[in-house]
Every structure is written in structure tokens, then in C-alpha cells.
N, C-alpha and C positions, 0 to 999 in steps of 0.2 A: 488444482494447485493454487488458483486464484483465491479460492475460499480459505486456504491456509494463510495467505497473506492478509486477508480480511481479518481473520482471527488474531493474528500477530499484531496487526495495527491497533485493534481495540485494546488488547492487553497492554500494548506499548503506551497507549494514551492513558489507560487507567494507572499504570505503574508510574509514569512520569509526572502525573499530577501531584505526586507526593513531595517533590523536592523543593523545599523553601528555605531550609537551614541545614548547616553542617554541624550544628551543636548537638551532640549526643545522638549519633546516627541511629542506633537501635531504638532508643526512646522516641525519636522523631518518627521512625517508620511505624511503630506501634500506635502512636497517636493518629497518624494519617490513615492507617488501616481502619480505625474506628469510624473516621469520617467517610471513607470510601464505601464501607458497608451500609451506610445510610441510604445509598443510591442503588443497592442491590436487593433482590435479583434484578437483572437487566437483560432483556431479549435483544440480541444483535444477530441479524442475518440467520445463520443456521445453528446458533448455539445460544445458551443462556448462561450469563455470568451469575453464579449463585452467591459466593461469598469469598472473602480473603481473610486469612488469619496467619499469625506468626506463632509457630509451635516448635519449641526447642530451637534448633538452628535452621529451621526451614520457614521461608516465606511461601505460603501455600495459596494457590488460586484454584477454587473449585468451579467447575463449569459442566454443563450438560450439553451433549452433542446430539443434534437431530440427525439420526442415521438414515432418514429418508432422503437427505441431501448430501451426506458425506459418509463414505465408508470408514468405519471405526478404526480398523487396523491400518489402512492407508494414511489416515489422518495422523495417528501417533507416529508412524514411520516418518512422515514428512516433517513433523515438528522436531523430531530428533535430528534429522538431517540438516536442519536450518537453524539450530539453536545458537550457533556462533554468530550468524547474521543478525539474529534478533538483538543480541546485546551490543553488537557493533553498531547497529542502527540507533539504539538508545544512546550510546556514547556519542555518536555523531550529532544528535539533536538535543540531548539533555545531559551534558557532561556532569552537571551538578548532581543529578539523580544517580548517575552511574557511579560517581565517586562516593555518594552516600551509601549506596548498596554495598560497594566494595568495603567501605569502612565498617559497615555493620557485621561483615563476615558471614552473612546468611547465604544459604543455598536457596534456589528457587525451584519450586515444585508445582506442576499443574496436575490436578486430579480430575480426570475426565470421566463422566458417566454417560453411557449411551441411553438416550431417551427411550428408545423402544426396547432394547435388549437388557437394559440395566447393568450392562458390563461396566467394569471399572478399569481404567488404565492410567498410567502416570508418565509424565514427561519431566525429567529431572536435570537441572543444571547445577553442578557443584559450585561452591564459592571460588574454588581455584579456576574452574572453567570460565566463570563470570569475570574474574580478574584478568585472565588472558584475553577474553573477547573484547572487553572495554578498552584494553590497552593496545589492541591490534591496530595496525595501519590498514583500516578497511574504509575505502573511499566511497563516497556517495555514488560514483559511477559504477562501482562494483555492485552496490546494492541495487541500482537501477537495472543492471544486467540480470540480476536475480529475479526482479519483478517481471521483466520482459519474458524471461524463460518460463516463469510460472504461468503467465498469461497464455503462452503458446500451447500449453498442455490442454487448455479448455477450448481451443478454436475448432471450428468456427463458432462465433457468438452472434446471435440475432440482436441487432441494435434498434430494430423497429424502423418504421417509415421506409421500408424497402431496402434497408441496408444491413449488411452483416460483416463483421470483422473476420477476415480470413487469414491474416498474417500480421505479425508485429515483430520488428527487429530494430537493432541499432545499426545505422550506417553513417559513418563519419561523425558529424556533430548533430545528428538528428535521430530522434525516435520516429520510426516510420510505421504507419498504420495502412495496411492494404484493405480496402473496403469494397466489397462486392455490392453492386446496386441492382435491384430488380427494376428493369426498364419499364415495367407496367406501372411503376410508382414514381421512380426518379430516373430520368434518362441522362445519358452522357451529354447529348446536346444541351440540355437544360443546365447541367453543371458547367459546361463550357461557357454558356451565356452568362452564368453567375460570375464566373472568373473574369470575363471581359468587362463586366460592369463595375469592377472595383473590389474592395476588400470586405464586402458584406459577409461572404462565407467565412473568411478568416476571423472577422469580428465575432461571428456566431460560434465558431469553434473555440476560440479562446475564452469566450464567455462561459462555455461549459467547464473549463478549468477554473474560472474565477468563482463559480458557484457549484462546487462538486455536490453530488447527490448522496454520497455515502463516504465512509471513512477510507475505503480503498482508493476512491478517486481523489480524496484529499492527499493521500500518501503519494499518488502519482504526481500530482501538481507540485507537492513539496520536493519530490526527487528531481523533477524537471528544473525547478529553480536552483536547487543545490548543485546539480550536475553540470549546468550550463548548456544542456542540450536544447535544440529547437525541435519542432514537430513537423512532420510531413504526413498529409492524408492523401493517399493515392486511391482514387475511385476508379473502378473498372467494372466491365460487364461482359457476360458471355456473348452478348449480341453485337459487341463493338470491338474492333481491333485497337481503338484508341482508349487511353486512360486520361484522367484529369487529376492533376496534383495541386494541392494547396499547401503552401509552405509558410510556417510561422517561424521566423528566425530566432536564434538564441537571444539576440538583443531585445526582441519584442517580448519574449517570455520573461526576461528580467525586468523590463520596464512595465509591462502590464500586470505581471503576477508577483514579481519580486519587490515592487515598490521602489526601484532604482530610477534614476533620472536619464536613462539612455534615450536618446532622441532618434527613434527609428520607427518604421512602419512595416506592417506585414507585407511580404512579397509573394507573388505567385510565380511558379516556374512551369 
């Protein structure tokens, strides 16, 4: 499911790069499609974005799916289940583009080809569905909840350096990550010592949000800023009854990532 949101994110970024003017919506979209196609095809994670075209009443995105990484049928089913969230997210972040698309009256169609099987499938959102989605009262916290749920489906995930993500959930005003540590690599006592020495670990963790490695991590950082959540990292081990928690408060997320002037420092609990 995480892969689904990676794909949605890149599509979202490609689509929203179009909105610069509301003068002549359809003509504007056609012009921008020509510019977008100059950068295609483009390999991203487990798929390749091949081309975009406007044909009749459809804005069509063609992509090739690497079936060695993602099941073809599951992928299309997931896309259809989450299409309202896709356009709600676009409306939250780029209302100008959402309005432009609604004004154009176009449907949106994804034509997906399996790299290995050569199967073809379609994911279709009608102009009416788009209109309803972009006008819906869909909050950034609801979208964050969807992202968290999607990540849960892929757990556990190896994070390297003796750590693996075993759980993620929203609790109060925090997005919480439970991280299992292999004590032959990273011990609980070492983590406790790091916590006692100050905010070095918190600084390191927030740096990972400041310099995301892929589009999905960029989306997570963007959602944290928009939702007002803080982050908690709970490190645990099968060899120790204790856990170590590092907390980055909502204020710190806003000041360090959101560019606000909140005067706060990261806290450990």
C-alpha cells in the first residue's frame, strides 16, 4: 500500500506542476501537457511514467508497472479505492490546479501496462467525481490517517543499521513510530545514553524529514507540517523490558520544517 501512495505522490506532483493560469483552462492544460511530455518517460520507484495526453474529454496518463514489485490487480484495486483521496489531496495543496481541472470539464484516466505481462488496465475518475472530490471537506489529518494506514500494510520494514519499523499509528497529537532495534548493532543502553546527552538524536531524526530521500518521504513531511502533528520514535528490543522514546513536538515540527517562528526545542520523554 505504501507503493500506492508513492505512485499517487508522483502523479500528484506531475499534475500540479501545470497550474499557472486560469485563463482558458483546457487550452492551458494542453499547453502544459506538451511541456510535461518533454521530461517523459521517467522511471520512478516501481513504475515508469510514459506519457500524458488529452484525448476527447479525457486527461490520460500512461504508465508501466513493474509487476515484480507490485501485483497488477491489487494495484488497480487500491487506486480505485483511493481516488477520492487523491483529488482531495490535490485540492488541499494546489487549489489553483484543482479549479483549473474542474473548469476544463475533463475526466482523468490512468492507463497502466504490466511490464512483464503486457496486461493493460485503467483507472478512471469522471469529471463529476473530480468535482465532488475537490469540493469535499477532506482535512489534511484525514489524509495523514490514510498514509499511516497504508504504511501499516507493509510492516515490518527494515530501516537498516539494526533497526526495523514494526508499528506506526496516530496517538493524540503525535505520529508514533515503534522501532525494533537489534542489540548486536544498536543497544537500548546506548539509546538511553544518547537521550541523556541532549537533543542530538532528535536533531538527527528531524534532519531526515528536512532532507527526504524520495517523494513519499516528502509527502510525509508535508503532511506533518499541515496536520500539526508531532512525532514520537519508540525504540524497543526483544532483549530489554525498557524502551526509549524520542519526542519531537508539534511546535518543533512547525518551526524546523514549516518555516514558522515558533520558539521551542525538541523534548525527550
